C-alpha positions as CSV (number, residue, x, y, z in Angstrom):
1,X,85.8,114.9,82.3
2,X,83.4,114.8,85.2
3,X,84.1,113.3,88.6
4,X,81.2,112.1,90.6
5,X,81.3,113.0,94.3
6,X,80.5,109.5,95.4
7,X,83.6,108.3,93.6
8,X,85.8,110.4,96.0
9,X,84.2,109.0,99.2
10,X,87.0,106.6,99.8
11,X,89.4,109.5,100.1
12,X,87.6,111.1,103.0
13,X,87.1,108.1,105.3
14,X,89.5,107.7,108.3
15,X,92.7,105.8,107.5
16,X,94.0,103.0,109.7
17,X,97.6,102.7,110.7
18,X,97.7,99.3,108.9
19,X,96.4,100.9,105.7
20,X,99.0,103.6,105.9
21,X,101.8,101.2,106.4
22,X,100.6,99.0,103.5
23,X,100.5,102.0,101.2
24,X,104.0,103.1,102.3
25,X,105.4,99.6,101.8
26,X,103.8,99.2,98.4
27,X,105.3,102.5,97.3
28,X,108.7,101.4,98.5
29,X,109.0,104.3,100.9
30,X,110.8,104.5,104.2
31,X,109.2,106.4,107.0
32,X,111.8,109.1,106.5
33,X,111.1,109.4,102.8
34,X,107.3,109.6,103.5
35,X,107.9,112.3,106.1
36,X,109.9,114.3,103.6
37,X,107.2,113.9,100.9
38,X,104.5,115.1,103.3
39,X,106.8,117.8,104.9
40,X,106.3,116.4,108.4
41,X,108.6,114.9,111.0
42,X,109.6,111.2,110.8
43,X,108.3,110.9,114.4
44,X,104.8,111.8,113.2
45,X,104.9,109.0,110.6
46,X,106.0,106.6,113.3
47,X,103.1,107.7,115.6
48,X,100.6,107.2,112.8
49,X,101.9,103.8,112.0
50,X,101.8,102.7,115.6
51,X,98.2,104.1,115.9
52,X,99.2,106.6,118.6
53,X,97.8,109.6,116.7
54,X,95.1,109.9,114.1
55,X,96.2,110.3,110.5
56,X,94.8,113.7,109.3
57,X,92.2,113.6,106.5
58,X,94.4,115.5,103.9
59,X,97.4,113.2,104.5
60,X,95.2,110.2,104.3
61,X,93.6,111.4,101.0
62,X,97.1,112.1,99.5
63,X,98.4,108.6,100.6
64,X,95.3,107.0,98.9
65,X,96.0,108.9,95.7
66,X,99.6,107.9,95.5
67,X,98.9,104.1,96.1
């Protein structure tokens, strides 16, 4: 199986706080559960969702894969 690089482009674009919240809600996760999954603090998840800090690329890519 071959994966074309252009098919992965959506994984590398910046993630908005609204997109992150939507993915979390669709997966039925609380902010705390998401923090545990990503091995980060719950406060970090809150900051991402409020748009106070940028969601790092690796975290955004992982979230897009689990949706």
